[in-house]
C-alpha positions as CSV (number, residue, x, y, z in Angstrom):
1,M,9.0,-33.3,-26.4
2,A,8.7,-35.1,-23.0
3,T,10.6,-33.8,-20.0
4,P,13.7,-36.0,-19.3
5,A,13.3,-38.2,-16.2
6,V,16.9,-37.4,-15.3
7,R,19.4,-34.9,-16.7
8,A,22.9,-34.8,-15.2
9,H,25.4,-32.3,-16.5
10,D,29.0,-32.4,-15.5
11,V,28.0,-33.7,-12.0
12,E,30.8,-34.4,-9.6
13,V,29.8,-36.8,-6.8
14,G,31.4,-37.7,-3.6
15,Y,31.7,-37.2,0.1
16,G,33.0,-34.0,1.6
17,A,35.0,-32.2,-1.0
18,A,36.5,-35.2,-2.7
19,P,34.9,-36.5,-5.9
20,V,35.0,-40.3,-6.3
21,C,35.0,-40.2,-10.1
22,P,35.2,-37.8,-13.0
23,P,32.2,-35.6,-13.9
24,V,29.1,-37.5,-15.0
25,S,26.7,-36.4,-17.8
26,F,23.8,-38.3,-19.2
27,T,20.1,-37.9,-20.0
28,L,17.4,-40.5,-19.2
29,E,14.2,-40.1,-21.2
30,P,10.8,-41.5,-20.2
31,G,10.2,-45.0,-21.5
32,R,14.0,-45.8,-21.4
33,A,16.4,-47.5,-19.1
34,V,20.0,-46.5,-18.4
35,A,22.6,-48.6,-16.5
36,L,25.5,-47.4,-14.5
37,V,28.3,-49.9,-14.9
38,G,31.9,-50.1,-13.6
39,A,34.0,-51.8,-11.0
40,N,33.1,-51.9,-7.3
41,G,34.0,-48.6,-5.7
42,S,33.9,-46.7,-8.9
43,G,31.1,-44.4,-7.8
44,K,28.0,-45.9,-9.2
45,S,26.1,-45.9,-5.9
46,T,27.2,-42.4,-5.2
47,V,25.8,-41.2,-8.5
48,L,22.5,-42.9,-7.7
49,K,22.4,-41.2,-4.2
50,T,23.1,-37.9,-5.8
51,V,20.3,-38.3,-8.3
52,L,18.0,-39.2,-5.4
53,G,19.0,-36.1,-3.4
54,L,20.5,-38.1,-0.6
55,L,23.9,-36.5,-1.4
56,P,24.4,-33.0,-2.8
57,P,26.4,-32.7,-6.0
58,L,29.9,-31.3,-5.5
59,A,29.6,-29.5,-8.8
60,G,27.4,-29.6,-11.9
61,T,23.6,-29.9,-12.0
62,V,21.1,-32.7,-11.6
63,E,17.4,-32.4,-12.6
64,V,14.8,-35.1,-12.0
65,L,11.6,-34.7,-14.0
66,G,12.6,-31.2,-15.1
67,R,13.3,-29.8,-11.7
68,P,16.4,-29.5,-9.4
69,V,16.5,-32.5,-7.1
70,D,14.9,-32.0,-3.7
71,E,14.0,-35.3,-2.0
72,R,12.0,-33.4,0.6
73,E,9.4,-32.2,-2.0
74,A,6.1,-34.1,-2.0
75,D,6.0,-34.2,-5.8
76,F,9.5,-35.7,-5.9
77,R,8.5,-38.4,-3.4
78,R,5.3,-39.2,-5.4
79,Q,7.1,-39.8,-8.6
80,V,10.5,-41.3,-7.6
81,A,10.8,-44.9,-6.2
82,A,14.2,-46.3,-5.2
83,V,15.6,-49.6,-4.0
84,L,19.2,-49.2,-2.7
85,D,21.5,-51.8,-1.2
86,D,20.2,-51.6,2.3
87,D,17.5,-53.2,4.4
88,A,15.0,-50.4,4.4
89,Y,12.0,-52.3,5.7
90,F,9.7,-52.1,8.7
91,P,11.0,-54.7,11.1
92,A,7.8,-55.0,13.1
93,L,5.5,-55.5,10.1
94,T,5.0,-58.7,8.2
95,V,5.9,-58.9,4.5
96,A,2.3,-58.4,3.5
97,E,1.8,-55.5,5.9
98,H,5.0,-53.8,4.6
99,L,3.8,-53.9,1.0
100,Y,0.3,-52.9,1.9
101,L,1.4,-49.9,3.9
102,T,3.7,-48.9,1.0
103,A,0.9,-49.2,-1.5
104,R,-1.8,-47.5,0.5
105,G,0.6,-44.7,1.6
106,H,1.1,-43.8,-2.0
107,G,-2.6,-43.8,-2.9
108,V,-3.0,-47.3,-4.5
109,L,-6.8,-47.9,-4.3
110,D,-6.8,-51.6,-5.0
111,A,-3.9,-52.2,-2.6
112,R,-4.8,-55.6,-1.3
113,E,-5.1,-57.1,-4.8
114,H,-1.9,-55.3,-5.9
115,V,0.0,-56.7,-2.9
116,A,-1.3,-60.2,-3.6
117,D,0.0,-60.0,-7.2
118,L,3.4,-58.7,-6.0
119,L,3.7,-61.5,-3.4
120,E,3.1,-64.1,-6.1
121,E,5.4,-62.4,-8.6
122,F,8.4,-62.1,-6.2
123,G,7.9,-65.6,-4.7
124,L,6.9,-64.3,-1.3
125,A,3.3,-65.6,-1.1
126,D,4.3,-68.4,1.3
127,H,6.0,-65.8,3.5
128,A,3.3,-63.1,3.6
129,Q,2.9,-63.4,7.3
130,A,6.6,-63.6,8.2
131,L,8.6,-60.8,9.7
132,P,11.6,-59.6,7.7
133,V,14.0,-61.0,10.3
134,A,12.7,-64.5,9.6
135,L,13.5,-64.2,5.8
136,S,16.7,-65.2,4.1
137,S,18.9,-62.4,2.6
138,G,17.5,-63.3,-0.9
139,Q,13.9,-63.1,0.3
140,R,14.5,-59.8,2.0
141,R,16.0,-58.5,-1.3
142,R,12.8,-59.6,-3.1
143,L,10.7,-57.8,-0.4
144,L,12.6,-54.6,-1.1
145,L,12.2,-54.9,-4.8
146,A,8.5,-55.7,-4.4
147,A,8.1,-52.6,-2.3
148,G,9.7,-50.5,-5.1
149,F,7.0,-51.8,-7.5
150,A,4.2,-51.4,-4.9
151,R,3.7,-47.7,-5.5
152,P,3.1,-45.4,-8.5
153,R,6.2,-43.8,-10.0
154,S,7.6,-42.1,-13.0
155,L,11.3,-42.9,-12.2
156,L,12.6,-46.2,-10.7
157,V,16.1,-46.2,-9.3
158,L,17.7,-49.5,-8.4
159,D,21.2,-50.2,-6.9
160,E,22.4,-53.7,-8.1
161,P,18.9,-55.2,-8.0
162,E,20.3,-58.6,-9.2
163,Q,22.0,-59.1,-5.8
164,R,21.1,-62.3,-4.1
165,L,18.5,-63.3,-6.8
166,D,18.6,-66.6,-8.5
167,R,18.5,-66.9,-12.3
168,R,14.8,-67.4,-12.4
169,M,14.1,-64.3,-10.4
170,R,16.6,-62.3,-12.4
171,T,14.7,-63.2,-15.5
172,R,11.4,-62.2,-13.9
173,L,13.0,-58.9,-12.8
174,A,14.2,-58.2,-16.4
175,E,10.6,-58.8,-17.6
176,R,9.2,-56.5,-15.0
177,L,11.7,-53.7,-16.0
178,R,10.9,-54.1,-19.7
179,A,7.2,-53.7,-18.8
180,E,8.1,-50.6,-16.8
181,T,9.7,-48.8,-19.7
182,A,7.1,-50.1,-22.2
183,A,4.5,-48.3,-20.0
184,G,6.5,-45.1,-20.2
185,G,8.4,-45.3,-17.0
186,A,12.1,-44.5,-16.7
187,V,14.6,-46.9,-15.0
188,L,18.1,-46.0,-13.7
189,L,20.0,-48.9,-12.3
190,A,23.6,-49.7,-11.2
191,T,24.4,-53.3,-12.1
192,H,27.1,-55.9,-12.6
193,D,24.8,-58.2,-14.6
194,P,25.6,-58.1,-18.3
195,D,22.3,-60.0,-19.2
196,L,20.3,-57.4,-17.3
197,V,22.0,-54.6,-19.3
198,L,21.4,-56.3,-22.6
199,E,17.8,-57.3,-21.9
200,V,16.6,-54.0,-20.3
201,C,18.8,-51.0,-21.0
202,D,19.0,-48.7,-24.0
203,E,22.5,-47.4,-23.1
204,A,24.9,-47.3,-20.2
205,V,27.2,-44.9,-18.3
206,H,30.5,-46.5,-17.7
207,V,32.0,-45.1,-14.5
208,D,35.7,-45.3,-14.0
209,E,38.2,-43.4,-11.9
210,R,39.9,-42.2,-15.1
211,A,36.8,-41.4,-17.3
212,V,33.1,-41.5,-17.4
213,E,31.4,-42.2,-20.8
214,V,28.0,-43.1,-22.2
215,V,28.2,-46.3,-24.2
216,P,25.8,-48.6,-26.0
217,A,24.2,-51.4,-23.9
218,G,26.0,-54.1,-25.9
219,E,29.4,-52.6,-25.3
220,A,28.7,-52.1,-21.6
221,A,27.6,-55.8,-21.3
222,A,30.8,-56.9,-23.0
223,R,32.9,-54.9,-20.6
224,I,31.2,-56.4,-17.6
225,A,31.6,-59.9,-19.1
226,R,35.3,-59.3,-19.6
227,V,35.7,-58.3,-15.9
228,V,33.7,-61.3,-14.7
229,L,35.6,-63.7,-16.9
Protein backbone atom coordinates (compact mmCIF):
# COMPACT_ATOMS: atom_id res chain seq x y z
CA MET A 1 0.00 0.00 0.00
CA ALA A 2 1.29 3.47 -0.90
CA THR A 3 2.44 5.78 1.85
CA PRO A 4 -0.15 8.51 2.52
CA ALA A 5 0.84 11.96 1.31
CA VAL A 6 -0.61 13.46 4.51
CA ARG A 7 -1.80 11.81 7.68
CA ALA A 8 -3.16 14.10 10.40
CA HIS A 9 -4.33 12.59 13.68
CA ASP A 10 -6.12 14.67 16.33
CA VAL A 11 -4.10 17.71 15.34
CA GLU A 12 -4.78 20.93 17.21
CA VAL A 13 -3.66 24.00 15.25
CA GLY A 14 -3.28 27.58 16.35
CA TYR A 15 -0.97 30.29 17.57
CA GLY A 16 0.58 30.29 21.01
CA ALA A 17 -1.40 27.93 23.20
CA ALA A 18 -4.86 28.62 21.78
CA PRO A 19 -6.29 26.21 19.16
CA VAL A 20 -8.39 27.91 16.49
CA CYS A 21 -10.63 24.88 15.84
CA PRO A 22 -11.32 21.40 17.23
CA PRO A 23 -8.78 18.62 16.52
CA VAL A 24 -8.34 17.72 12.85
CA SER A 25 -7.92 14.17 11.52
CA PHE A 26 -7.73 13.11 7.87
CA THR A 27 -5.65 11.05 5.45
CA LEU A 28 -4.69 12.12 1.93
CA GLU A 29 -3.55 9.32 -0.35
CA PRO A 30 -1.42 9.73 -3.51
CA GLY A 31 -3.58 10.33 -6.57
CA ARG A 32 -6.33 12.01 -4.57
CA ALA A 33 -7.39 15.53 -3.63
CA VAL A 34 -8.82 16.75 -0.33
CA ALA A 35 -10.39 20.16 0.24
CA LEU A 36 -10.49 22.10 3.48
CA VAL A 37 -13.75 24.03 3.57
CA GLY A 38 -15.42 26.31 6.09
CA ALA A 39 -16.06 29.93 6.92
CA ASN A 40 -13.38 32.61 6.85
CA GLY A 41 -11.40 32.45 10.06
CA SER A 42 -12.36 28.85 10.81
CA GLY A 43 -8.74 27.65 10.71
CA LYS A 44 -8.27 26.27 7.18
CA SER A 45 -5.11 28.25 6.44
CA THR A 46 -3.73 27.42 9.88
CA VAL A 47 -4.21 23.71 9.13
CA LEU A 48 -2.32 24.13 5.84
CA LYS A 49 0.55 25.96 7.55
CA THR A 50 0.77 23.20 10.14
CA VAL A 51 0.89 20.51 7.44
CA LEU A 52 3.67 22.50 5.77
CA GLY A 53 5.66 22.79 9.00
CA LEU A 54 5.35 26.57 9.11
CA LEU A 55 3.50 26.24 12.43
CA PRO A 56 4.03 23.49 15.02
CA PRO A 57 0.97 21.46 16.02
CA LEU A 58 -0.30 22.28 19.51
CA ALA A 59 -1.22 18.60 19.93
CA GLY A 60 -1.59 15.48 17.82
CA THR A 61 0.61 14.35 14.95
CA VAL A 62 1.12 15.25 11.30
CA GLU A 63 3.07 13.10 8.85
CA VAL A 64 3.86 14.07 5.27
CA LEU A 65 4.94 11.26 2.95
CA GLY A 66 5.35 8.95 5.90
CA ARG A 67 7.57 11.17 8.04
CA PRO A 68 7.05 13.79 10.74
CA VAL A 69 6.89 17.24 9.21
CA ASP A 70 10.16 19.14 9.03
CA GLU A 71 10.16 21.82 6.36
CA ARG A 72 13.93 22.25 6.80
CA GLU A 73 14.65 18.77 5.42
CA ALA A 74 15.84 18.64 1.82
CA ASP A 75 13.60 15.68 0.99
CA PHE A 76 10.53 17.51 2.28
CA ARG A 77 11.38 20.56 0.18
CA ARG A 78 11.95 18.40 -2.89
CA GLN A 79 8.56 16.74 -2.67
CA VAL A 80 6.22 19.42 -1.32
CA ALA A 81 5.13 22.48 -3.31
CA ALA A 82 2.86 25.14 -1.82
CA VAL A 83 1.06 28.26 -2.92
CA LEU A 84 -0.28 30.23 0.02
CA ASP A 85 -2.19 33.49 0.05
CA ASP A 86 0.82 35.78 -0.08
CA ASP A 87 2.99 37.41 -2.70
CA ALA A 88 6.01 35.08 -2.45
CA TYR A 89 7.79 36.16 -5.62
CA PHE A 90 11.18 37.64 -6.44
CA PRO A 91 10.47 41.37 -6.99
CA ALA A 92 13.62 42.00 -9.04
CA LEU A 93 13.02 39.14 -11.47
CA THR A 94 10.74 39.13 -14.48
CA VAL A 95 7.86 36.67 -14.66
CA ALA A 96 9.85 34.35 -16.94
CA GLU A 97 12.99 34.61 -14.81
CA HIS A 98 11.01 33.79 -11.66
CA LEU A 99 9.56 30.63 -13.20
CA TYR A 100 12.88 29.60 -14.75
CA LEU A 101 14.74 29.98 -11.46
CA THR A 102 12.06 27.93 -9.69
CA ALA A 103 12.22 25.17 -12.30
CA ARG A 104 16.00 24.99 -12.59
CA GLY A 105 16.46 25.26 -8.83
CA HIS A 106 14.41 22.07 -8.48
CA GLY A 107 16.26 20.16 -11.17
CA VAL A 108 13.94 20.52 -14.19
CA LEU A 109 16.23 19.83 -17.15
CA ASP A 110 14.03 21.24 -19.93
CA ALA A 111 13.28 24.33 -17.86
CA ARG A 112 12.93 26.84 -20.71
CA GLU A 113 10.39 24.71 -22.57
CA HIS A 114 8.55 23.98 -19.33
CA VAL A 115 8.39 27.69 -18.48
CA ALA A 116 7.14 28.56 -21.95
CA ASP A 117 4.29 26.06 -21.52
CA LEU A 118 3.40 27.49 -18.10
CA LEU A 119 3.41 31.06 -19.39
CA GLU A 120 0.95 30.08 -22.08
CA GLU A 121 -1.22 27.95 -19.81
CA PHE A 122 -1.59 30.64 -17.15
CA GLY A 123 -2.11 33.50 -19.60
CA LEU A 124 1.21 35.19 -18.83
CA ALA A 125 3.02 34.86 -22.17
CA ASP A 126 2.46 38.53 -22.99
CA HIS A 127 3.87 39.51 -19.59
CA ALA A 128 6.93 37.25 -19.55
CA GLN A 129 9.35 40.17 -19.35
CA ALA A 130 7.34 42.18 -16.82
CA LEU A 131 8.28 42.59 -13.18
CA PRO A 132 5.68 41.37 -10.67
CA VAL A 133 5.00 44.92 -9.47
CA ALA A 134 3.72 45.76 -12.96
CA LEU A 135 1.14 42.96 -12.90
CA SER A 136 -2.45 43.12 -11.73
CA SER A 137 -3.36 41.20 -8.58
CA GLY A 138 -4.94 38.46 -10.70
CA GLN A 139 -1.83 38.16 -12.85
CA ARG A 140 0.38 37.95 -9.76
CA ARG A 141 -1.86 35.17 -8.45
CA ARG A 142 -1.43 33.30 -11.74
CA LEU A 143 2.35 33.76 -11.46
CA LEU A 144 2.37 32.16 -8.01
CA LEU A 145 0.23 29.26 -9.22
CA ALA A 146 2.48 28.77 -12.24
CA ALA A 147 5.48 28.68 -9.89
CA GLY A 148 3.79 25.92 -7.90
CA PHE A 149 3.54 23.84 -11.06
CA ALA A 150 7.03 24.77 -12.25
CA ARG A 151 8.79 22.21 -10.04
CA PRO A 152 8.56 18.46 -9.41
CA ARG A 153 6.40 17.48 -6.42
CA SER A 154 4.53 14.64 -4.76
CA LEU A 155 2.24 16.89 -2.72
CA LEU A 156 0.75 20.20 -3.84
CA VAL A 157 -0.76 22.46 -1.14
CA LEU A 158 -2.90 25.43 -2.22
CA ASP A 159 -4.61 28.10 -0.12
CA GLU A 160 -7.71 29.38 -1.91
CA PRO A 161 -6.15 29.07 -5.38
CA GLU A 162 -9.33 30.39 -7.01
CA GLN A 163 -8.80 33.86 -5.56
CA ARG A 164 -8.65 36.61 -8.18
CA LEU A 165 -9.07 34.15 -11.06
CA ASP A 166 -11.76 34.59 -13.70
CA ARG A 167 -14.06 31.72 -14.66
CA ARG A 168 -11.94 30.63 -17.62
CA MET A 169 -8.82 30.43 -15.48
CA ARG A 170 -10.67 28.59 -12.70
CA THR A 171 -11.70 25.98 -15.27
CA ARG A 172 -8.12 25.67 -16.45
CA LEU A 173 -6.94 25.31 -12.85
CA ALA A 174 -9.45 22.51 -12.23
CA GLU A 175 -8.21 20.70 -15.33
CA ARG A 176 -4.61 21.08 -14.14
CA LEU A 177 -5.44 19.69 -10.70
CA ARG A 178 -7.31 16.71 -12.16
CA ALA A 179 -4.23 15.97 -14.27
CA GLU A 180 -2.12 16.25 -11.11
CA THR A 181 -4.04 13.53 -9.29
CA ALA A 182 -4.37 11.38 -12.41
CA ALA A 183 -0.57 11.32 -12.56
CA GLY A 184 -0.39 10.12 -8.94
CA GLY A 185 0.18 13.42 -7.19
CA ALA A 186 -1.70 14.45 -4.06
CA VAL A 187 -3.49 17.80 -3.70
CA LEU A 188 -4.54 19.50 -0.46
CA LEU A 189 -6.37 22.79 -0.89
CA ALA A 190 -8.43 25.24 1.10
CA THR A 191 -11.22 26.71 -0.99
CA HIS A 192 -14.54 28.57 -1.06
CA ASP A 193 -15.33 27.43 -4.62
CA PRO A 194 -17.98 24.66 -4.71
CA ASP A 195 -17.24 23.91 -8.36
CA LEU A 196 -13.56 23.34 -7.61
CA VAL A 197 -14.49 20.92 -4.82
CA LEU A 198 -16.88 18.99 -7.07
CA GLU A 199 -14.59 18.89 -10.09
CA VAL A 200 -11.31 18.08 -8.35
CA CYS A 201 -11.73 16.66 -4.85
CA ASP A 202 -12.49 13.17 -3.59
CA GLU A 203 -13.61 14.36 -0.16
CA ALA A 204 -13.42 17.39 2.10
CA VAL A 205 -12.64 18.33 5.67
CA HIS A 206 -15.24 20.76 6.97
CA VAL A 207 -13.60 23.01 9.56
CA ASP A 208 -15.83 24.77 12.05
CA GLU A 209 -15.31 26.28 15.50
CA ARG A 210 -17.63 23.62 16.93
CA ALA A 211 -16.60 20.51 15.00
CA VAL A 212 -14.32 19.20 12.28
CA GLU A 213 -15.57 16.37 10.09
CA VAL A 214 -14.63 14.58 6.88
CA VAL A 215 -17.50 14.74 4.37
CA PRO A 216 -18.04 13.71 0.72
CA ALA A 217 -17.10 16.32 -1.87
CA GLY A 218 -20.73 16.75 -2.94
CA GLU A 219 -21.87 17.54 0.57
CA ALA A 220 -19.02 19.99 1.06
CA ALA A 221 -19.87 21.79 -2.18
CA ALA A 222 -23.52 22.02 -1.11
CA ARG A 223 -22.51 23.55 2.22
CA ILE A 224 -20.35 26.15 0.47
CA ALA A 225 -23.16 26.97 -1.96
CA ARG A 226 -25.63 27.51 0.90
CA VAL A 227 -23.25 30.00 2.53
CA VAL A 228 -22.66 31.83 -0.77
CA LEU A 229 -26.39 32.01 -1.50
